[in-house]
Residue, then its C-alpha position, 0 to 999 in steps of 0.5 A: m554142258t555139263s550134266d554131271l556138273s562137273p566143269s571143263r578142265g584147263a585150257a579152253p579148246h578150240a570151239a565148233p564155229l557156231g557162233a562165231v561168225a561176225r561176231v568180231e564186235e561182241a567178242q572184242l567187247l567181252e575181253a576189254a570187260l575181261l582184261s579191266g577186272a569185270h565180270v559178265l553176263l551175256e543174255g540171248p536166245p539159246g542159239t547166239g553162240k554164247s558160249t563159244l564165242l567165250r570159248q574163243v576170248a578164252h583161247n586167245r588169251e590161252i588162260p583156263f575155262v570152268l564150265v558149270e551147268g547152272n539149274a536146281e541142282l548147283t548147289p552151293a556145296r557144289l560150286i565151291g567143293h568140297f571135303d572128301p568124307a571118307l578122307v575126312l575119318e582118317r585125317g581130320y579136316a586138312a586144307e588137301i584133303f579138300e576138292d575143288g569145285p569149279l568156284l574155287e578152281a577159278m580162283r584158284t588158276g586166275g581162270l574164267l567160270y563161265v555158267e550157263e544158265l544164270n537165271r535158272i540156279p537158286e539163289e544161295t548160291l547166286n549168293v556165293l557168286l555175288a561173293a565172289m564177284s564183289e572181293k574176289e575171294i571167299a571165306v569157306p567153312r574149315l578151309g579157310r580163305v582163298v582170294a583169287a589169282s589174276g584173271f578170275g573172272l566169271v561169266a555167265a549166260m542165261n536166256p532171257f525169254d525162258a520162263v520155264g523153270t527160271a528165277r529173277v535176276s537181282s537187281a544186286l546180280y546186276d550191279r557186279t556184271c557188264r552185259i554184252s546182249m546176243g542177238y539172231q546174227s545176219a541171213a548171210a552171217e547163219r548161211d556161212i554158218v550153215t555152208l561151215h556144217s554142210p558144205d557141199i549142199d547147192d547154195a540156193w537152197r541151204a538160202k532157203v532152209v536159212a530162211l526157214v528157220r529165220a522166218s520161224r522167227e517172226h510167225d505169229a502162232l510162236e512165242w519164239g522160233s528155232s536158232v540157226r542149228g535149227a538150219i544145220d539140222i534141216a541140212r545134215i538131216a536133209v542128206e543123209l534122208a534123200q540116199l537112203r531114199g534116193v533121190a535129190v537132197d532139195d527134193w521139196h518132201v526130203g525138205l519138209a521130212a528134213a524140217e518138221v523134224s528139226l524145227s517142231g521141238r525145236i519152235r514154242l506155240h502161243d497157248s492159244t495157237g490152237r496147232s501143232p509145230e508141225d502145223v505151222v511148220r509145214e506152213m513155212y515150208e510152203r511158203i519159202f519151198g513152195p506148194e506140194p508138187t503133184d506128180d504133174s507139175a514134175d513130169d514139166a520139171d522133167s520134162a524142161g530139163s531135158p530140151g532136145e528130147p521130142 
């Protein structure tokens, strides 16, 4: 995402594999909707591959892709564009000195405008989007009428479960879009995603990491759990931490430390829980990886691994 509201320009590059695994049906639905001229709303929790899916479709179709982050600072002027004040004083409101915003760039090039976090943008900005979606054109003061080139489409994404700093999306927008729900992928697909990012770790240990992250989505103390990004970070951090400590990647304490630092900020506890995120992470970790090993159990494991010794 772009923190300064500047769009990503040009044709979409190859996207990272996060979320692209096992999304064939969603990709087909998205491409069919865009080819039909429809606008699309992707709904789902973070880390389910919404932006990756769109980048993949845009790349396959070789069409321009313009990304804008939705937040309270996305005003109509930032979305549409503006006249350069210095040049206005010199040349007046000439069309050639107008600096296109992401909406006009997508409209003029027949590209895809991708608005992340749609439910965080101000109502007046949403109204501009609604007009462009309905008429495929907008009227810009002192610039005139801008008609979208063939191929223009809007794809918006949002997390419907996040109520902090968001606004309710109007029925007018739902009436102008086709909705694709993006749920979490299967355990097998998430293991494949983590494998792409950490291919050299033990499969069994990786499967437990994925199981830990998936368990966070069903824990009674949590309002919501982690996406597969949490599993990716656990695996990556564990590799580096194990090297720093001079132990194996599947060391119990390495895994716990990696899990706590990777998940404690991604999970959200219910207000009435009365527990810390680290406490909940450790509980889940012990349930999947077993209790903390004692010195005796470590000695037993060493003996079991050396049957030829007396």
